[in-house]
C-alpha positions in Angstrom: -38.1 15.4 34.3 -36.6 15.0 30.9 -34.0 12.8 29.1 -31.6 15.7 29.1 -31.5 15.5 33.0 -30.2 11.9 33.0 -28.2 11.6 29.7 -24.8 9.8 29.7 -22.7 11.5 27.0 -19.7 9.2 27.4 -21.0 6.2 25.4 -19.2 2.9 24.8 -18.0 2.6 21.2 -16.3 0.1 18.9 -15.3 0.3 15.2 -16.8 -1.6 12.4 -14.2 -4.4 12.4 -14.3 -5.0 16.2 -14.6 -8.8 17.0 -17.1 -10.4 19.2 -14.5 -10.7 22.0 -13.6 -7.0 21.8 -17.3 -6.1 22.0 -17.8 -8.3 25.0 -14.8 -6.8 26.8 -16.2 -3.3 26.2 -19.6 -4.3 27.6 -18.0 -5.9 30.7 -15.6 -3.0 31.2 -18.2 -0.3 30.9 -21.0 -2.3 32.6 -23.2 -1.7 29.5 -25.5 -4.0 27.5 -25.3 -1.8 24.4 -22.2 -0.8 22.4 -22.3 1.7 19.6 -20.6 1.0 16.3 -18.9 3.9 14.5 -17.0 4.4 11.3 -13.6 6.0 10.9 -15.2 9.5 11.0 -16.7 8.6 14.4 -20.2 8.6 13.0 -22.4 6.1 14.8 -23.9 3.6 12.3 -25.5 1.1 14.6 -25.5 -0.7 18.0 -24.7 -4.2 19.2 -26.9 -5.2 22.1 -26.2 -7.9 24.6 -29.6 -9.3 23.7 -28.6 -9.8 20.1 -25.4 -11.6 21.1 -27.3 -14.0 23.4 -30.0 -14.6 20.8 -27.3 -15.3 18.1 -25.6 -17.8 20.4 -28.9 -19.5 21.3 -29.6 -19.9 17.6 -26.3 -21.8 17.2 -24.6 -19.1 15.1 -20.8 -19.0 15.1 -20.5 -15.4 16.4 -16.9 -15.8 17.5 -15.5 -14.8 14.1 -18.1 -12.1 13.4 -17.3 -8.4 13.3 -19.3 -5.5 14.8 -20.6 -4.6 11.3 -22.1 -8.1 11.0 -23.6 -8.1 14.5 -24.9 -4.6 14.8 -28.5 -3.3 14.4 -28.7 -0.3 12.1 -29.5 3.0 13.9 -32.7 3.5 11.9 -34.1 0.4 13.6 -33.5 1.9 17.1 -36.1 4.3 18.4 -34.2 7.7 18.7 -34.9 9.4 22.0 -35.0 13.2 21.9 -33.3 14.9 24.8 -36.5 16.9 25.5 -38.6 13.8 25.9 -40.4 13.2 29.2 -39.0 10.3 31.2 -42.4 8.7 31.5 -42.5 8.4 27.8 -39.0 6.8 27.7 -40.3 4.1 30.0 -42.8 3.1 27.3 -39.9 2.8 24.7 -37.9 0.5 27.0 -40.9 -1.8 27.3 -40.7 -2.4 23.5 -37.0 -2.8 23.1 -34.7 -5.5 24.4 -32.2 -3.1 25.7 -31.3 -1.3 28.9 -29.9 1.6 26.9 -31.3 3.8 24.2 -29.5 6.4 22.0 -30.3 10.0 22.6 -30.4 11.7 19.2 -30.9 15.3 18.1 -30.7 16.5 14.5 -29.3 13.1 13.4 -26.4 13.3 15.9 -26.0 10.8 18.8 -25.5 12.8 22.0 -25.3 10.0 24.4 -27.5 7.3 26.0 -30.3 7.1 28.5 -30.4 3.9 30.6 -33.4 2.2 32.0 -31.9 2.1 35.5 -31.1 5.9 35.5 -34.7 6.7 34.4 -36.2 4.5 37.2 -33.8 6.0 39.8 -34.8 9.6 38.7 -38.5 8.8 38.8 -38.3 7.2 42.2 -36.7 10.2 44.0 -38.8 11.7 46.8 -41.5 14.2 45.5 -41.0 13.3 41.8 -44.2 11.3 41.6 -46.2 14.2 43.0 -44.5 16.7 40.6 -45.2 14.4 37.7 -48.9 14.1 38.7 -49.2 17.9 38.9 -47.4 18.2 35.6 -49.7 15.8 33.8 -52.7 17.4 35.4 -51.5 20.8 34.0 -51.0 19.3 30.6 -54.4 17.7 30.6 -56.0 21.1 31.6 -54.1 22.8 28.8 -55.5 20.2 26.3 -59.0 20.6 27.6 -58.8 24.4 27.4 -57.4 24.3 23.9 -60.3 22.2 22.5 -62.5 23.9 19.9 -65.3 21.5 21.0 -67.2 22.1 24.1 -66.4 19.7 26.9 -68.5 19.0 30.0 -67.9 16.3 32.6 -70.8 15.2 34.7 -70.6 12.8 37.7 -73.1 10.1 38.5 -75.1 12.6 40.6 -75.5 14.8 37.5 -73.2 17.4 39.0 -70.9 19.2 36.5 -67.2 18.8 37.4 -65.5 20.2 34.2 -66.6 23.0 31.9 -64.1 24.2 29.3 -63.8 27.6 27.6 -65.4 26.2 24.4 -68.4 25.1 26.4 -68.7 28.6 27.8 -68.7 30.1 24.3 -71.2 27.6 23.0 -73.6 27.7 25.9 -73.2 31.4 27.0 -72.7 30.2 30.6 -69.5 30.7 32.6 -67.4 28.0 34.1 -67.8 29.3 37.6 -71.5 29.5 37.2 -71.8 25.8 36.1 -69.1 23.9 38.0 -70.7 22.2 41.0 -74.2 22.7 39.7 -76.7 20.1 38.5 -76.7 19.5 34.7 -79.5 21.1 32.7 -81.2 19.6 29.7 -80.8 22.1 26.9 -82.1 19.9 24.0 -85.7 19.3 23.1 -85.4 15.7 24.3 -84.0 14.3 27.5 -80.2 14.2 27.4 -78.6 10.8 26.3 -76.1 11.5 29.0 -78.5 10.1 31.6 -78.8 6.9 29.5 -75.0 6.5 29.2 -74.8 6.7 33.0 -77.2 3.8 33.3 -75.9 1.6 30.4 -72.2 2.5 30.4 -72.3 2.4 26.6 -70.9 5.4 24.7 -72.9 7.3 22.1 -71.3 9.2 19.3 -72.4 11.8 16.7 -75.7 12.4 18.3 -77.5 15.3 16.7 -79.4 17.4 19.4 -81.9 20.0 18.5 -81.7 22.8 21.0 -84.6 24.8 22.4 -83.1 27.9 20.9 -83.2 26.4 17.4 -79.5 25.5 17.1 -78.3 22.0 16.4 -75.3 20.3 18.2 -73.4 17.2 17.4 -72.6 15.5 20.7 -70.5 12.6 21.9 -71.2 10.9 25.2 -68.5 8.7 26.7 -68.8 7.0 30.1 -66.1 7.6 32.8 -65.4 4.1 34.3 -63.5 3.5 37.5 -63.0 -0.1 38.9 -65.7 -1.3 36.5 -68.3 1.3 37.7 -69.6 4.2 35.7 -68.8 7.3 37.7 -69.6 10.0 35.2 -70.0 11.1 31.6 -67.7 13.1 29.3 -69.7 15.2 26.8 -68.0 16.9 23.8 -70.1 18.9 21.4 -70.0 21.4 18.6 -72.5 23.6 16.9 -73.4 22.3 13.4 -76.3 24.6 12.8 -74.6 26.3 9.8 -73.4 22.9 8.5 -77.0 21.6 8.6 -78.2 24.8 6.8 -75.7 24.3 4.0 -76.5 20.6 3.8 -80.2 21.4 3.4 -79.5 24.0 0.8 -77.4 21.5 -1.2 -80.1 18.9 -0.9 -82.7 21.5 -2.1 -80.4 22.5 -5.0 -79.9 18.9 -5.9 -83.7 18.2 -5.9 -84.2 21.4 -8.0 -81.6 20.2 -10.6 -83.2 16.7 -10.7 -86.6 18.4 -11.3 -85.1 20.6 -14.0 -83.6 17.5 -15.7 -86.9 15.6 -15.4 -88.5 18.5 -17.4 -86.2 17.8 -20.3 -87.4 14.2 -20.5 -90.2 13.6 -23.1 -92.6 12.0 -20.7 -92.9 10.1 -17.4 -92.2 6.7 -19.0 -88.6 7.7 -19.8 -88.1 9.0 -16.3 -89.6 5.9 -14.8 -87.5 3.6 -17.0 -84.3 5.4 -16.1 -85.1 5.4 -12.3 -86.0 1.7 -12.3 -83.0 0.4 -14.2 -80.4 -0.7 -11.6 -76.7 -0.4 -11.8 -74.2 -2.5 -9.8 -71.1 -1.6 -7.9 -68.7 -4.5 -7.7 -65.2 -5.7 -7.0 -63.3 -7.2 -10.0 -61.0 -10.2 -9.7 -58.4 -9.9 -12.5 -57.2 -13.5 -12.0 -60.7 -15.0 -12.7 -62.4 -12.2 -14.6 -65.3 -12.5 -12.1 -67.0 -9.7 -10.2 -68.6 -9.7 -6.8 -71.6 -7.4 -6.3 -71.0 -4.9 -3.5 -74.0 -2.6 -3.9 -77.2 -2.3 -5.9 -78.0 1.2 -7.2 -81.7 1.0 -7.7 -81.9 4.2 -9.7 -78.6 3.6 -11.4 -79.8 4.2 -14.9 -80.9 7.7 -13.9 -77.7 8.5 -12.1 -75.7 7.1 -15.1 -77.4 9.6 -17.5 -77.0 12.5 -15.1 -73.2 11.7 -14.7 -72.8 11.4 -18.5 -74.4 14.8 -18.9 -71.9 16.1 -16.3 -69.1 14.8 -18.3 -70.6 16.4 -21.4 -71.0 19.7 -19.6 -67.3 19.7 -18.5 -66.2 19.0 -22.0 -68.5 21.8 -23.2 -66.8 24.2 -20.7 -63.4 23.1 -22.0 -64.5 24.1 -25.6 -65.3 20.8 -27.2 -68.5 22.0 -28.8 -66.6 24.7 -30.7 -64.9 22.0 -32.7 -66.0 21.1 -36.2 -68.5 18.2 -36.3 -69.9 18.8 -32.8 -73.6 19.6 -32.1 -74.4 20.0 -28.4 -78.2 19.4 -28.7 -77.6 16.2 -30.7 -75.2 14.9 -28.1 -77.4 15.8 -25.2 -80.4 13.9 -26.7 -78.1 10.9 -27.5 -77.0 10.8 -23.8 -80.5 11.0 -22.5 -81.8 8.1 -24.7 -78.7 6.0 -25.1 -79.7 3.4 -22.5 -83.5 3.5 -22.8 -83.5 -0.1 -24.1 -81.1 -1.5 -21.5 -82.2 -4.7 -19.7 -80.2 -5.5 -16.5 -80.0 -8.9 -14.7 -81.4 -9.2 -11.2 -78.3 -9.5 -9.0 -77.8 -9.3 -5.2 -75.0 -8.0 -2.9 -72.4 -10.7 -2.4 -73.2 -12.5 -5.7 -70.2 -13.5 -7.8 -70.8 -13.6 -11.6 -69.0 -13.6 -14.9 -69.9 -10.2 -16.4 -69.7 -11.5 -19.9 -72.4 -14.1 -19.1 -74.5 -12.1 -16.7 -74.9 -8.8 -18.7 -76.3 -8.5 -22.1 -73.9 -7.3 -24.8 -73.9 -3.5 -25.2 -74.7 -3.6 -28.9 -78.0 -5.4 -28.2 -79.4 -2.7 -25.9 -77.9 0.0 -28.1 -80.0 -1.3 -31.0 -83.2 -1.3 -28.9 -82.5 2.2 -27.5 -82.0 3.5 -31.0 -85.3 1.9 -32.1 -87.1 3.5 -29.2 -85.6 6.9 -29.9 -86.6 6.7 -33.6 -90.1 5.1 -33.5 -91.6 6.3 -30.2 -89.9 9.7 -29.8 -89.1 10.7 -33.4 -85.6 11.8 -32.6 -83.3 13.3 -35.2 -81.6 10.6 -37.4 -78.2 11.6 -36.1 -79.3 11.0 -32.5 -80.6 7.6 -33.5 -77.4 6.7 -35.3 -75.2 7.8 -32.4 -77.2 5.6 -30.0 -77.2 2.6 -32.4 -73.4 2.6 -32.7 -72.2 3.8 -29.2 -71.1 0.2 -28.3 -69.6 -0.7 -31.6 -65.8 -0.9 -31.9 -64.1 1.4 -34.3 -63.6 -1.3 -36.9 -67.2 -2.4 -36.9 -69.1 0.9 -37.5 -70.5 -0.3 -40.9 -72.6 2.4 -42.5 -72.2 5.0 -39.7 -71.7 8.3 -41.5 -68.1 9.7 -41.2 -69.3 13.2 -40.1 -70.8 11.6 -36.9 -67.6 9.9 -35.8 -66.2 12.8 -33.6 -69.6 13.0 -31.8 -69.8 9.2 -31.5 -66.4 9.2 -29.8 -67.5 11.9 -27.4 -70.7 9.9 -26.6 -68.6 6.7 -26.0 -66.3 8.7 -23.8 -69.1 10.3 -21.7 -70.8 6.8 -21.4 -67.6 5.1 -20.2 -66.6 7.8 -17.8 -70.1 8.0 -16.3 -69.9 4.2 -15.7 -66.6 4.8 -13.8 -68.2 7.5 -11.7 -71.6 5.8 -11.1 -70.5 2.2 -10.7 -66.9 2.5 -9.4 -66.9 5.8 -7.4 -64.2 6.9 -9.8 -62.4 10.2 -10.0 -62.1 11.7 -13.5 -60.0 14.6 -14.6 -60.4 16.0 -18.2 -58.4 18.2 -20.5 -59.2 19.3 -24.0 -56.5 20.3 -26.5 -57.6 21.0 -30.1 -59.3 17.8 -31.3 -57.9 15.6 -28.5 -59.4 14.8 -25.0 -57.0 13.8 -22.3 -58.4 11.8 -19.4 -57.0 10.8 -16.0 -59.2 8.0 -14.6 -58.8 6.1 -11.4 -61.2 3.6 -9.7 -61.1 0.1 -8.4 -60.7 -1.7 -11.7 -57.1 -2.3 -13.0 -58.1 -1.7 -16.6 -59.4 1.8 -15.9 -56.7 3.3 -13.8 -54.8 5.2 -16.4 -53.9 8.5 -18.1 -54.9 8.4 -21.7 -55.9 10.5 -24.7 -58.2 10.2 -27.7 -58.1 12.1 -30.9 -61.8 12.8 -31.8 -61.0 13.1 -35.6 -58.9 9.9 -36.1 -60.2 7.8 -33.1 -56.6 7.1 -32.1 -56.2 6.4 -28.4 -52.9 6.6 -26.5 -52.3 5.4 -23.0 -49.7 7.7 -21.4 -49.5 6.0 -18.0 -50.9 3.1 -16.1 -51.9 4.1 -12.6 -51.6 1.8 -9.6 -54.9 0.2 -8.5 -55.8 2.4 -5.5 -58.0 1.4 -2.5 -59.1 5.0 -2.5 -60.3 6.1 -5.8 -59.0 9.6 -6.5 -55.5 9.1 -5.1 -53.1 11.5 -6.8 -50.4 8.9 -7.2 -49.4 8.4 -10.8 -50.6 11.8 -12.1 -47.9 13.6 -14.1 -46.3 16.1 -11.9 -46.5 13.9 -8.8 -49.0 13.9 -5.9 -50.5 17.3 -5.4 -48.7 18.6 -8.5 -50.2 20.4 -11.5 -53.3 18.7 -12.6 -53.8 16.6 -9.5 -57.5 16.1 -8.9 -59.3 17.0 -5.8 -62.6 16.1 -4.2 -64.3 12.9 -3.1 -64.8 9.7 -5.1 -67.5 10.3 -7.6 -66.6 14.0 -8.1 -65.8 15.2 -11.5 -63.0 17.8 -11.6 -61.4 19.5 -14.6 -57.8 20.7 -14.4 -55.3 22.0 -16.9 -51.7 20.9 -17.0 -48.6 20.8 -19.2 -48.0 18.4 -22.1 -48.3 14.7 -21.3 -45.4 12.5 -22.4 -46.4 9.4 -24.3 -45.0 6.2 -22.7 -47.2 3.5 -24.2 -49.9 2.9 -26.8 
């Protein structure tokens, strides 16, 4: 049965200026504990409940001189009941509201009320309980049949009691063939279902290798009645293709790592990068302290790889076609820029002042430049870029002017790689002439922003400060709105390039 079967369309109403006494008279005269408050156009704006009046009186408020507008609860605070809602669901709403009446609303219009007593009377009629049971069983069957995952229910005697269409498709066996039969073990190992029957503990996301070579991901949930395990619900899906793609991606990643390793001058450089840790942390802006959340043992290697990814995206956007850019010089500078880096030995949970715990960047930049020059005989321009990549613009000393655009690109790639590697950041890049525009969002308040840098002049402009997001990569704050032009996609740590319209400057 539905709300439309028991609705009362003649609802008790008062206007906005009705007094407490007038409201009480309407409640008594209509035997109602809820009165609807309407404006002069007969639009319902709220309700006054007997519960609210009693509560106000108990709190010592002088309600005698208050109007309906002052006493009412706004309609948006009342749960609207759709006329097509099942009466069983309405009972749940009454449990949460101190009211014996609820408004029935469709397309924003109040059609009437449904009362608690009328619902109970309707549900207590002879035969209704049985019809409801049959109705819910039919609904449950519809849900089971609509599942894209296979579903099998096995009782404690290992007899199959339910077998949905998806299970037929995945197993190649028919429902009539399996219902009432003993369960079969189709995986290479004994089914965890037998263990769940014994322990009563659910098992989720179990990967099962089948005898025919396929792989399923299976959930096993115990059926419990009166504290006793009476069966097991198994839901499963075929992840064979997912596993194949996962293995191919892993193989591709390994091949790319091997290809990158071949570009390194020797095993010492590879070892140094892979044994230099990086740290993920949470930053407290009130104290300036960080709390270590993860130790990335091969962080130096990941940092270089991510910096090269940034460089590759800038290359795809045409940055290397600009005057003063030399791709090979920049690539070598990225590979060697942290070779002299010395990291502190920190642990998860440790809280430190980053200015005290970490060596100043200019110190390891000097060492890295010396290594690149004296051990690996790198081009003087590569050495100079490495030496100055942590210097501020006003402290570049004798850095040649013709290297400044490349130095700014190296600094940009280094900083954005740190965002990706250490803070699971999402970065979106755009290149226009000699300017690079960046949308950066991670868990650090100073690095959630949209900004631009002119590679010729070094001028940086912040266009927008983004809200600190619990989920890096949120599209909030990107010009054009969530999901709008230029909104990044992918998971935290991904690097995505998008093109969008002009950015409007709001702050320097």
